[in-house]
C-alpha positions, -999 to +999 in steps of 0.1 A: +562+521+367+538+495+392+517+474+377+489+445+391+501+413+366+503+375+364+536+360+358+520+326+356+481+318+350+467+300+376+448+308+407+440+344+424+473+343+444+491+347+410+478+383+412+509+400+421+525+436+418+554+440+393+576+470+382+578+473+344+589+499+321+565+530+318+547+532+282+566+552+257+552+579+241+515+573+224+519+570+182+493+570+159+456+569+177+472+559+211+466+580+241+488+577+271+470+575+304+474+582+340+451+550+353+432+564+385+401+532+386+392+504+369+371+479+374+367+435+370+347+411+350+341+380+350+366+383+318+396+396+342+392+359+359+390+340+331+428+356+313+439+354+349+434+316+353+446+309+321+410+299+304+396+325+285+386+307+253+367+331+231+391+334+205+410+304+195+443+325+195+439+345+225+469+334+241+491+332+213+483+369+212+479+380+245+505+406+255+535+382+272+540+377+309+540+389+332+507+401+314+490+433+333+454+426+337+425+447+334+399+455+300+383+491+324+396+520+330+396+556+341+421+585+337+435+614+328+450+616+295+489+625+303+502+630+264+478+624+229+492+604+196+489+629+167+461+611+148+442+616+185+450+649+188+416+665+175+393+651+202+415+647+235+442+667+250+468+663+282+444+664+315+415+655+300+395+635+326+385+599+302+371+565+304+372+532+281+379+501+279+410+487+264+417+462+234+420+421+245+455+422+233+471+449+248+487+456+288+458+460+304+444+493+332+457+474+361+488+500+362+499+535+367+498+544+331+484+523+300+485+532+264+447+532+246+434+535+213+413+571+219+391+559+194+378+536+224+379+567+246+355+588+253+355+619+280+342+610+317+308+614+322+316+648+349+286+635+372+309+601+380+336+596+397+366+577+380+353+545+402+317+547+388+327+559+350+356+527+352+322+506+364+308+513+331+324+498+299+326+468+292+297+463+303+278+490+287+293+484+251+290+448+252+250+453+259+248+483+235+265+459+206+240+429+215+210+444+220+211+474+189+242+460+168+233+419+171+195+416+170+187+452+159+160+464+186+139+488+171+135+523+192+096+520+209+088+483+192+057+468+208+077+437+218+096+425+251+129+411+263+142+385+284+175+394+304+194+363+319+211+379+349+196+410+353+213+417+384+254+409+366+272+436+353+258+433+316+225+425+325+221+453+347+231+480+322+215+461+294+179+464+315+185+505+310+192+502+275+161+480+268+135+498+289+149+534+291+166+541+254+149+517+237+120+521+249+104+488+254+070+481+271+083+450+285+121+441+301+119+409+322+152+394+341+159+364+355+172+368+396+167+345+419+175+367+456+153+395+473+183+419+467+190+407+428+154+412+423+155+449+435+183+459+420+174+449+387+138+464+387+157+497+400+180+494+368+150+491+347+132+455+345+094+459+348+091+421+356+115+393+372+115+354+372+136+332+396+162+314+371+162+285+401+123+277+392+112+268+358+115+305+337+091+294+305+059+287+332+068+321+349+071+338+319+041+327+305+019+330+343+031+368+335+006+374+308+027+399+293+006+427+271+032+422+240+051+393+226+089+384+240+108+386+206+144+390+219+163+367+247+196+381+262+218+352+276+248+368+300+252+337+324+263+303+317+258+281+306+243+291+270+232+258+263+207+254+294+189+284+276+184+274+245+152+255+247+133+282+269+148+303+252+131+288+218+098+283+240+093+315+254+104+338+219+082+348+192+084+334+155+113+353+138+125+362+173+163+367+180+183+352+210+218+368+216+248+352+239+279+363+253+290+335+272+306+308+254+296+272+254+310+238+239+272+224+236+251+246+211+240+207+198+213+215+227+193+237+198+190+209+178+147+191+192+139+232+203+115+253+190+150+272+170+143+261+138+104+257+137+102+292+148+127+308+125+146+319+152+183+338+145+208+329+174+237+354+169+269+362+194+281+392+210+315+395+219+333+434+229+365+421+216+358+416+183+366+450+169+398+458+183+407+423+181+405+420+141+407+457+135+374+469+123+349+497+131+375+510+156+355+543+161+318+526+171+328+524+211+343+557+217+305+573+201+289+545+224+307+556+252+300+594+247+265+589+242+266+574+274+283+599+290+255+627+275+227+601+288+246+600+323+253+633+332+211+640+316+206+618+348+189+594+321+210+562+328+223+546+361+259+536+368+258+498+381+286+503+406+274+479+438+313+477+457+346+499+459+378+483+469+413+498+468+433+489+436+466+474+454+471+435+449+452+429+473+424+447+461+426+433+426+427+398+444+398+404+461+377+415+435+384+381+415+373+367+442+336+385+445+336+373+405+342+340+412+318+336+440+290+343+419+273+368+439+286+401+424+257+425+418+261+451+395+299+457+391+326+457+413+352+490+411+389+493+424+405+533+430+436+546+439+419+564+464+395+539+480+394+535+517+421+564+527+445+546+502+474+571+493+481+573+453+516+563+461+503+531+478+479+521+449+491+492+424+515+477+452 
């Protein structure tokens, strides 16, 4: 089969098309999925560059080179493992985020654990569906599982980088699902501010200016009890988070950082604040709570089809080597809004031209 991979970690130019064996028939909980679309996240660019450090031993457990890239995917179930047959059948349209230590979604076929898969929302295209899983599950785990925000709580949240892939769905979870009265996000351009408000922000502040001063000037009706850091550097937001968070509040980050000693001298201890990490790959990496991702995505699909949640896909490119390179460049340029998706039929691409 054709796949888009790296034979050597490094710059974007190292992304190439390769021919590799088609995966074997699925066993256990696995599904064999014919990939129709995928999307690109910052983690994809880090893996490709050889600098991904969320797991100390990642490159000793990652698939052998050439490593097929891609976490998010959507497509059609082709074959079903025996332990997945109750929920899935050949021909089912599905979406998912795969394991960090298995072959990725930038390939014609992919083996994926059915427990992390859901039927695709009916009202979304494959590209739209593929834009959602990694960011939605990440935001859900951060807000609901790690910070344990209660539905209807009289509290506010500050989300760093509200127009990013994770920030834009976290805003919807906070405002629409958890019904928080205040969702403040950081943005810096007119277009990112407008997009963040469309995604659920009640207020925005400019992260290029004094965030603490701006938030305090809003005179919010409820205290900021939660801060969600979705953009580097985590250490750069520790002092503002401590200054803004109410006593016993919680701060969560998804961005690795070597300088967390900057917590010292802030109000973290004085306010008894909690700092937690959230990493989508923890469950598949360590083999724990494997059923949860599928359930999170099933709830998302229902809310999408009910019109409760919006897809944050903003750009589409063909699912080719050049398309993947372009998507990686968009992410690395740091100007992306929402998500960048790739499909086998985008811009008139013929299916036989995909993955080349």
